[in-house]
LOZA-978155 format. One record per residue (C-alpha): residue number from 1; y, z, x. Coordinates in pm, whole numbers, plus 50000, padded with zeros to 5 digits. Example, Ala and Ser with C-alpha at 12.3 -4.5 7.8 and 13.67 -1.06 7.14 Angstrom:
+------+-------+-------+-------+
: zati :    py :    pz :    px :
+------+-------+-------+-------+
:    1 : 49550 : 50780 : 51230 :
:    2 : 49894 : 50714 : 51367 :
+------+-------+-------+-------+
! end
This chain:
+------+-------+-------+-------+
: zati :    py :    pz :    px :
+------+-------+-------+-------+
:    1 : 49974 : 50020 : 49975 :
:    2 : 50376 : 49934 : 50097 :
:    3 : 50700 : 50083 : 50027 :
:    4 : 51002 : 49881 : 49968 :
:    5 : 51349 : 50023 : 49880 :
:    6 : 51551 : 49789 : 49658 :
:    7 : 51890 : 49783 : 49634 :
:    8 : 52132 : 49644 : 49418 :
:    9 : 52474 : 49605 : 49527 :
:   10 : 52461 : 49930 : 49632 :
:   11 : 52468 : 50114 : 49328 :
:   12 : 52106 : 50230 : 49247 :
:   13 : 51814 : 50173 : 49447 :
:   14 : 51458 : 50275 : 49308 :
:   15 : 51176 : 50285 : 49564 :
:   16 : 50830 : 50104 : 49453 :
:   17 : 50523 : 50088 : 49566 :
:   18 : 50364 : 49718 : 49608 :
:   19 : 49974 : 49699 : 49548 :
:   20 : 49802 : 49485 : 49773 :
:   21 : 49616 : 49383 : 49480 :
:   22 : 49871 : 49158 : 49265 :
:   23 : 49677 : 49205 : 48990 :
:   24 : 49820 : 49492 : 48920 :
:   25 : 50220 : 49543 : 48866 :
:   26 : 50455 : 49776 : 49110 :
:   27 : 50504 : 50163 : 49057 :
:   28 : 50845 : 50280 : 49004 :
:   29 : 50948 : 50561 : 49142 :
:   30 : 51253 : 50748 : 49028 :
:   31 : 51608 : 50566 : 49157 :
:   32 : 51775 : 50703 : 49453 :
:   33 : 52134 : 50683 : 49460 :
:   34 : 52311 : 50509 : 49726 :
:   35 : 52540 : 50745 : 49956 :
:   36 : 52871 : 50577 : 49963 :
:   37 : 53163 : 50595 : 50250 :
:   38 : 53407 : 50903 : 50218 :
:   39 : 53688 : 50939 : 50362 :
:   40 : 53850 : 50728 : 50651 :
:   41 : 53753 : 50588 : 50960 :
:   42 : 53870 : 50886 : 51238 :
:   43 : 53789 : 50657 : 51531 :
:   44 : 54074 : 50375 : 51503 :
:   45 : 54292 : 50378 : 51792 :
:   46 : 54602 : 50112 : 51830 :
:   47 : 54507 : 49938 : 52225 :
:   48 : 54768 : 50076 : 52441 :
:   49 : 54817 : 49767 : 52662 :
:   50 : 54687 : 49455 : 52520 :
:   51 : 54945 : 49275 : 52724 :
:   52 : 55192 : 48981 : 52551 :
:   53 : 54943 : 48684 : 52668 :
:   54 : 54659 : 48825 : 52538 :
:   55 : 54853 : 48906 : 52196 :
:   56 : 55018 : 48569 : 52139 :
:   57 : 54664 : 48445 : 52201 :
:   58 : 54438 : 48684 : 51962 :
:   59 : 54754 : 48583 : 51709 :
:   60 : 54690 : 48170 : 51726 :
:   61 : 54319 : 48257 : 51692 :
:   62 : 54328 : 48526 : 51420 :
:   63 : 54283 : 48322 : 51004 :
:   64 : 54262 : 48554 : 50680 :
:   65 : 53954 : 48512 : 50475 :
:   66 : 54055 : 48754 : 50262 :
:   67 : 53826 : 48936 : 50029 :
:   68 : 53775 : 48956 : 49667 :
:   69 : 53721 : 49315 : 49619 :
:   70 : 54013 : 49322 : 49733 :
:   71 : 54243 : 49041 : 49449 :
:   72 : 54290 : 49118 : 49083 :
:   73 : 54422 : 48764 : 49063 :
:   74 : 54279 : 48514 : 49339 :
:   75 : 54572 : 48303 : 49387 :
:   76 : 54529 : 48041 : 49633 :
:   77 : 54286 : 48221 : 49799 :
:   78 : 53982 : 48103 : 49683 :
:   79 : 53831 : 48415 : 49551 :
:   80 : 53632 : 48482 : 49309 :
:   81 : 53675 : 48829 : 49195 :
:   82 : 53385 : 49054 : 49146 :
:   83 : 53202 : 49078 : 48854 :
:   84 : 53160 : 49479 : 48895 :
:   85 : 53574 : 49567 : 49078 :
:   86 : 53507 : 49864 : 49257 :
:   87 : 53813 : 50132 : 49102 :
:   88 : 53819 : 50279 : 49466 :
:   89 : 53944 : 49920 : 49656 :
:   90 : 54343 : 49916 : 49681 :
:   91 : 54491 : 49585 : 49590 :
:   92 : 54668 : 49387 : 49799 :
:   93 : 54825 : 49230 : 49430 :
:   94 : 55017 : 49576 : 49396 :
:   95 : 55196 : 49481 : 49718 :
:   96 : 55271 : 49172 : 49580 :
:   97 : 55070 : 48952 : 49849 :
:   98 : 54954 : 48637 : 49629 :
:   99 : 54947 : 48379 : 49865 :
:  100 : 54699 : 48344 : 50168 :
:  101 : 55008 : 48220 : 50394 :
:  102 : 55198 : 48574 : 50333 :
:  103 : 54846 : 48716 : 50403 :
:  104 : 54790 : 48551 : 50732 :
:  105 : 55135 : 48538 : 50811 :
:  106 : 55123 : 48956 : 50827 :
:  107 : 54795 : 48923 : 51026 :
:  108 : 54981 : 48723 : 51292 :
:  109 : 55240 : 48956 : 51305 :
:  110 : 55060 : 49261 : 51355 :
:  111 : 54829 : 49093 : 51615 :
:  112 : 55207 : 48954 : 51789 :
:  113 : 55352 : 49284 : 51791 :
:  114 : 55079 : 49512 : 51970 :
:  115 : 54915 : 49627 : 51624 :
:  116 : 54533 : 49631 : 51752 :
:  117 : 54264 : 49849 : 51839 :
:  118 : 54095 : 49860 : 52107 :
:  119 : 53750 : 49848 : 51992 :
:  120 : 53701 : 49437 : 52050 :
:  121 : 53368 : 49196 : 51937 :
:  122 : 53395 : 48860 : 52090 :
:  123 : 53713 : 48920 : 52209 :
:  124 : 53876 : 48963 : 51894 :
:  125 : 54009 : 49364 : 51797 :
:  126 : 53833 : 49552 : 51496 :
:  127 : 54107 : 49601 : 51341 :
:  128 : 54473 : 49454 : 51302 :
:  129 : 54777 : 49637 : 51124 :
:  130 : 55080 : 49525 : 51001 :
:  131 : 55375 : 49642 : 50753 :
:  132 : 55487 : 49466 : 50477 :
:  133 : 55856 : 49364 : 50404 :
:  134 : 55875 : 49635 : 50131 :
:  135 : 55758 : 49936 : 50358 :
:  136 : 55400 : 49899 : 50294 :
:  137 : 55145 : 49939 : 50589 :
:  138 : 54851 : 49694 : 50553 :
:  139 : 54530 : 49678 : 50742 :
:  140 : 54277 : 49394 : 50825 :
:  141 : 53912 : 49435 : 50940 :
:  142 : 53783 : 49210 : 51114 :
:  143 : 53519 : 49000 : 50929 :
:  144 : 53345 : 48736 : 51141 :
:  145 : 53367 : 48772 : 51523 :
:  146 : 53266 : 48462 : 51615 :
:  147 : 53521 : 48281 : 51418 :
:  148 : 53817 : 48542 : 51411 :
:  149 : 53824 : 48605 : 51058 :
:  150 : 53961 : 48902 : 50881 :
:  151 : 54037 : 49029 : 50557 :
:  152 : 54252 : 49300 : 50490 :
:  153 : 54394 : 49579 : 50195 :
:  154 : 54667 : 49816 : 50185 :
:  155 : 54643 : 50125 : 50372 :
:  156 : 54658 : 50424 : 50054 :
:  157 : 54910 : 50703 : 50135 :
:  158 : 54595 : 50942 : 50170 :
:  159 : 54480 : 50723 : 50480 :
:  160 : 54591 : 50970 : 50777 :
:  161 : 54645 : 50673 : 51020 :
:  162 : 54910 : 50472 : 50778 :
:  163 : 55142 : 50709 : 50915 :
:  164 : 55061 : 50656 : 51274 :
:  165 : 55089 : 50242 : 51162 :
:  166 : 55457 : 50352 : 50984 :
:  167 : 55568 : 50519 : 51280 :
:  168 : 55436 : 50250 : 51540 :
:  169 : 55575 : 49970 : 51338 :
:  170 : 55899 : 50122 : 51339 :
:  171 : 55951 : 50186 : 51750 :
:  172 : 55802 : 49842 : 51755 :
:  173 : 56121 : 49713 : 51527 :
:  174 : 56371 : 49945 : 51670 :
+------+-------+-------+-------+
! end
């Protein structure tokens, strides 16, 4: 006999016992609730001295792909909103970011200004931060390291790193 975990979008899981004999149906065990990630990543850090040439190279190479979980209205992102949106996800729409060009501009501006993380994957920073024209911090996360594609989202007020993003952004722009 083999045991296998079945998950559907990380919400509910159940463990089934598969019998080797095909004539018998699988035996379903009690559902197991998947534990959702809570809190924010405390390991996020700004790269202290990435160098202006590297920052310009990163800014020219990064692309914005988007993530439907952070969009209520797909706009020109070419995304299909999820059938069951997660209420805990922050939405770009709340900040007035409705075009892929605007999201890409913020991503590149954050890279040029050195708002990049220490952690790199295939040469790209794991995170890039920026601040919108109305003063809201946003975070972009590397989605595809081989092509430099990111998705971004507004940083909630409850995220302690949001304050660091605002402080660094202000010091750069003074």
